[in-house]
C-alpha positions in Angstrom: 10.6 8.0 -9.1 9.2 5.9 -6.3 9.0 7.5 -2.5 8.5 6.7 1.0 6.8 7.6 4.2 6.8 6.6 8.1 4.4 6.3 11.0 5.4 7.7 14.4 3.3 8.2 17.4 4.7 10.8 19.8 3.4 11.3 23.4 5.1 13.7 25.8 7.4 12.6 28.3 6.1 12.8 31.9 9.7 12.3 33.2 10.6 15.6 31.8 10.7 18.9 34.0 7.3 20.7 34.3 8.7 23.9 32.3 6.3 24.5 29.3 3.0 23.0 28.2 2.0 19.4 28.2 1.6 18.5 24.7 1.4 15.0 23.3 2.1 14.3 19.7 1.2 11.6 17.1 3.5 12.0 13.9 3.2 10.5 10.6 6.3 11.1 8.2 7.0 10.5 4.6 10.2 10.4 2.5 11.0 9.7 -1.0 12.0 6.1 -2.3 15.0 6.5 -4.6 15.3 7.4 -8.3 16.1 4.0 -9.9 15.0 1.6 -12.6 11.2 0.8 -12.4 10.3 -0.7 -9.3 7.0 -1.9 -7.9 5.8 -1.6 -4.3 2.2 -2.8 -2.7 1.9 -1.0 0.6 -1.3 -0.6 2.4 -1.5 2.1 5.3 -4.6 4.0 6.6 -3.2 7.1 5.8 -2.2 7.8 2.3 0.8 10.1 1.9 1.4 12.7 -0.8 1.4 11.2 -4.3 4.5 9.5 -4.8 5.3 9.0 -1.3 5.5 5.5 0.7 6.0 4.8 4.4 9.6 5.2 5.6 8.7 2.1 7.7 7.7 0.4 4.5 11.1 1.3 2.9 13.0 -0.2 5.6 11.2 -3.4 5.2 12.4 -3.8 1.7 15.9 -4.5 2.9 17.3 -7.4 5.0 18.3 -6.7 8.4 17.5 -3.1 8.7 16.7 -1.4 12.1 13.3 -1.7 13.1 11.5 1.4 13.9 11.6 0.9 17.6 15.5 1.8 17.0 15.0 4.4 14.9 14.7 8.0 16.2 13.9 11.3 14.6 16.0 14.3 15.6 13.8 17.6 15.4 14.1 21.4 15.9 10.8 23.4 16.7 11.9 27.0 15.4 10.4 30.4 16.0 11.4 33.6 14.7 14.0 35.3 16.8 14.0 32.4 19.3 16.4 29.7 20.2 15.3 26.4 18.4 13.7 23.9 20.9 15.7 20.5 20.0 14.0 17.2 20.9 13.9 13.5 19.7 11.0 11.2 18.7 11.6 7.9 19.8 9.6 4.5 20.1 8.6 3.4 23.7 7.7 0.0 23.7 5.8 -0.1 26.8 3.4 2.6 25.9 3.5 1.5 21.9 4.1 5.1 21.1 6.5 7.3 19.8 7.6 10.0 22.6 9.1 13.6 22.4 11.8 13.9 24.8 10.8 17.5 25.7 8.1 19.7 26.4 7.1 22.8 24.1 7.3 26.1 25.6 4.3 27.7 24.2 1.5 27.1 22.2 1.2 28.3 18.8 2.9 27.9 15.3 6.6 26.3 14.8 8.6 25.7 11.9 10.0 22.2 12.3 13.2 21.0 10.8 15.2 17.8 11.4 16.7 14.4 10.0 16.7 10.6 10.9 17.9 8.4 12.2 19.1 10.5 15.0 22.2 8.3 15.9 23.7 8.5 12.3 25.1 12.1 13.2 27.5 12.8 16.0 26.0 16.2 16.6 23.5 18.5 14.7 22.3 22.3 14.8 20.2 24.5 12.8 20.2 28.1 12.3 17.7 30.5 10.6 17.6 31.1 7.0 17.4 34.9 7.7 14.4 33.9 9.8 13.1 30.3 10.6 9.8 31.4 8.9 11.8 31.7 5.6 13.8 28.2 6.0 16.9 27.0 8.0 20.3 25.9 7.4 21.1 22.4 9.0 24.5 21.1 10.0 24.9 17.3 10.5 28.3 16.4 11.6 30.4 13.0 11.8 28.4 11.2 9.3 29.8 7.9 8.4 30.7 7.6 4.6 29.1 4.5 4.2 26.1 3.2 6.2 23.2 0.7 6.1 20.9 3.7 7.1 18.6 5.6 5.0 19.5 9.0 6.1 16.7 11.4 5.5 15.8 15.2 6.3 12.4 17.0 6.6 11.3 18.8 3.5 7.8 19.6 4.7 5.7 19.7 7.7 1.9 20.0 8.4 -0.2 19.6 11.4 -3.5 17.6 11.0 -6.9 17.3 12.4 -6.6 13.5 13.0 -3.8 10.9 12.6 -5.3 10.2 9.1 -6.0 13.7 7.9 -2.8 15.7 7.0 -4.6 19.1 5.9 -2.7 19.2 2.6 0.7 18.1 3.5 3.1 19.2 0.6 6.9 20.0 0.4 8.1 23.4 1.2 6.2 24.2 4.2 7.3 23.6 7.8 4.7 25.5 9.9 2.8 23.3 12.4 0.5 24.4 15.2 1.2 23.0 18.6 -1.6 23.0 21.3 -1.7 22.1 25.0 -3.3 18.7 25.4 -3.1 17.9 29.1 -3.4 14.1 28.2 -7.0 14.6 26.5 -6.0 14.9 23.0 -3.0 14.9 20.7 -1.1 17.1 18.2 -1.0 15.5 14.8 2.0 16.1 12.6 2.8 15.0 9.6 6.3 14.9 7.7 7.8 14.8 4.6 11.5 13.8 4.3 14.1 13.6 1.5 17.2 11.3 1.1 20.3 12.8 2.2 22.4 9.9 0.5 22.9 7.8 -2.5 22.6 4.0 -2.2 23.3 0.6 -3.7 20.6 -2.2 -3.6 23.0 -5.4 -3.2 20.9 -8.2 -4.4 22.0 -11.9 -3.2 21.1 -14.9 -5.0 22.4 -18.4 -6.0 23.2 -20.2 -8.9 20.7 -23.0 -9.5 23.0 -26.0 -10.2 25.1 -24.9 -7.2 21.9 -24.8 -5.1 20.9 -28.3 -5.8 24.2 -29.5 -4.0 24.9 -26.9 -1.4 22.9 -24.6 0.9 24.7 -21.2 1.3 23.8 -19.2 4.4 25.1 -15.3 4.3 26.3 -14.3 7.6 27.7 -10.7 7.4 28.0 -8.1 4.7 30.5 -5.1 4.6 31.3 -2.3 2.3 33.9 0.5 2.3 34.6 3.3 0.1 37.8 3.0 -1.9 40.3 5.8 -3.2 39.3 8.1 -6.1 40.6 8.1 -9.4 43.5 10.1 -8.0 44.2 7.6 -5.4 43.0 9.9 -2.6 41.5 8.0 0.3 38.3 8.8 1.4 37.6 10.0 5.0 35.5 7.6 7.2 33.5 10.7 8.6 32.1 13.7 6.5 29.8 16.7 7.5 26.8 17.8 5.8 25.2 21.2 5.4 21.4 21.5 4.3 20.2 24.8 3.2 16.2 25.1 3.2 13.8 27.7 2.0 10.2 27.4 2.5 7.7 28.3 -0.3 4.0 28.1 -1.0 4.1 26.4 -4.5 4.9 22.9 -3.5 8.3 22.9 -4.8 11.6 21.5 -3.3 12.7 23.8 -0.2 16.4 22.7 -1.0 18.6 25.6 -2.1 21.2 24.6 -4.5 23.1 21.1 -3.4 23.7 19.5 0.1 27.3 20.4 0.6 29.3 17.6 1.7 33.1 17.9 3.4 35.2 15.4 4.7 36.2 15.4 8.6 39.8 15.4 8.2 40.1 14.6 11.9 38.7 10.9 11.0 40.3 8.1 9.9 40.6 6.7 6.5 37.3 4.7 5.6 37.3 1.1 6.6 34.9 -1.6 6.1 31.2 -0.8 7.8 29.1 -3.5 8.6 25.7 -3.3 6.6 24.1 -6.6 7.8 25.0 -9.2 10.6 22.6 -12.1 11.3 21.7 -15.4 8.9 19.7 -15.6 5.7 19.9 -18.5 3.4 20.1 -17.6 -0.3 17.7 -18.8 -3.0 17.6 -19.1 -6.6 14.3 -17.3 -7.2 13.9 -14.2 -5.0 17.2 -12.2 -4.4 17.8 -10.9 -0.8 18.0 -7.2 -0.9 20.6 -5.4 1.5 21.2 -1.6 1.4 24.5 0.1 1.3 24.1 4.2 1.5 27.1 6.1 0.6 27.7 10.1 0.6 27.7 11.0 -3.2 30.6 12.6 -4.7 33.0 11.2 -2.2 34.0 8.4 -4.7 32.6 5.8 -7.1 34.2 3.0 -5.9 33.5 0.4 -3.4 34.5 -3.0 -2.0 32.0 -5.2 -1.0 33.0 -8.2 1.5 30.3 -11.0 1.8 30.8 -13.5 4.7 29.0 -16.9 4.5 28.7 -20.6 5.9 28.3 -23.7 3.3 26.2 -26.6 4.0 25.7 -30.0 2.2 22.2 -30.5 1.8 21.8 -32.9 4.8 22.7 -30.0 6.7 26.4 -30.7 7.6 28.5 -27.5 7.9 31.2 -27.8 5.3 33.0 -24.2 5.4 32.4 -21.7 8.0 33.2 -18.1 7.8 34.3 -17.8 4.0 34.7 -14.4 2.8 34.3 -13.0 -0.8 35.6 -9.4 -1.7 34.1 -7.8 -4.8 35.3 -4.2 -5.9 32.6 -2.1 -7.4 32.9 0.6 -9.9 29.6 2.3 -10.2 31.0 4.6 -13.2 31.9 1.6 -15.0 28.9 -0.6 -14.5 26.4 2.2 -15.1 28.5 4.4 -17.3 27.6 7.4 -15.0 29.9 10.8 -14.6 27.6 12.0 -11.6 26.2 10.2 -8.7 23.6 12.1 -7.1 21.9 11.8 -3.6 18.5 10.0 -3.7 19.6 7.8 -6.4 19.9 4.1 -6.2 22.1 1.4 -8.0 20.9 -2.2 -7.9 23.6 -4.7 -8.1 23.1 -8.4 -8.3 25.6 -11.1 -6.7 25.3 -14.6 -7.8 26.9 -17.3 -5.6 28.5 -19.9 -8.1 30.8 -22.8 -7.6 34.3 -22.7 -9.2 33.5 -26.2 -10.5 30.5 -28.4 -11.0 31.4 -31.9 -10.5 29.7 -33.8 -7.4 31.5 -33.1 -4.4 31.5 -35.0 -1.1 32.7 -34.7 2.5 34.6 -31.6 3.0 36.1 -31.5 -0.5 34.3 -28.0 -1.5 36.1 -25.7 -3.2 35.5 -22.1 -2.2 32.6 -20.5 -4.2 32.9 -17.1 -5.6 30.6 -14.1 -5.9 29.5 -13.2 -9.5 28.3 -9.5 -10.2 25.8 -9.2 -12.8 
C-alpha cells in the first residue's frame, strides 16, 4: 500500500462576523495512496507523515491536469457532544498565501473534527453523532459524481500539534483537536489523516516508437463514463454516500463496516465526464498519467474517450480533434470479482498507426488506441 498527505495553512477569516473566538489554524492533512502494484514515489516534505502516508498535494502531482491546491477545499465539521456541529471550509487564499477557515470557533477547548475533500465534489454534506461525537460520527455526502477526476477522501484521524512540523502522535481513529484563542499572535496546528472514498484507474498514455518517428500526437481531452452493469442496468450520474466512523485509541481504522453508496435515482443516467482538458504531447519513454476515479460497486465497465491532434514532425497540423473510444472491463482485465474503494487499476494506452508506410501531406489514416 502506498499512501498520501497534504499541507494546508489556515487563517481565520477577518471578514466573518465577530461572534466566537478569533482562532487562526495551520493544517497538515494526509490520506492513503491506493492499493495497487508496487509503485515508488520520492517525496520530500519538512513534516514526515505517519508511516505509509504521503502528502495529498504530492498525490495530485502524480496525475496530469489535476486541480492545484489553490482550487481544492476541505469541508470540516467541528463537533462537541450535545451541541450542533460547526461547519466550515478550509480554502487557499492566494493573496495571503495561507489556507483560510470560513468561520470562527464559538469557544475554545476540544473538538472532534470530521470532514472530506474536495468540498465541491458533493452537492451537500452533513454529519450526525455516532451515539456521541466523541464516540464517532455518521457523515452523509449527497450528489457525488459516479465518475470524477478528483481523489475524494474523508477524515479518519485528527490531532493538534505544537508546531507546523510536530503532530504529537497523529494516528487513525482519533479525532480530538484542541482549539485555543489566538488573536493573531499564534496559530492552532491541526494534522489530518484521510482515506479514499472511491476506487480509481490510472490511465497511462504513451505512443508507439515507430509512429512517433513520423508523427507528433497531442492529447487534448480525456473523458470517461460508467457503462451499464452485467444485467444492462444503466448507472446513475449521481450517488450518495454514508460513512460511519467510530473513534478508538488503538490506531486502527475508525470505519465501521463498509461505506454505503446508493444511486440518486432523481439524477440522469451516467454520461461522459471530463478527466482532463488541455494539451500534452505523448512520448515513447514516460507514460502520461491521468486519474479516473469512480464509485466502487456501481459497475466494472467504462468507456474512455480520447481526443487528440496529430502533427507531422515539421509541426504541420494533419488531424484536429480526432477521437478514439475504448471500452474497459476491469473484471476481465484484472480478473477481479469485487472492486473496493481505495484500489487503483493501472491501464496503459499506446497510440499506434493503422498502417506503417511513410505518409505524406494529409494522407494520414486515423491512429487507434491500444490497451495493454
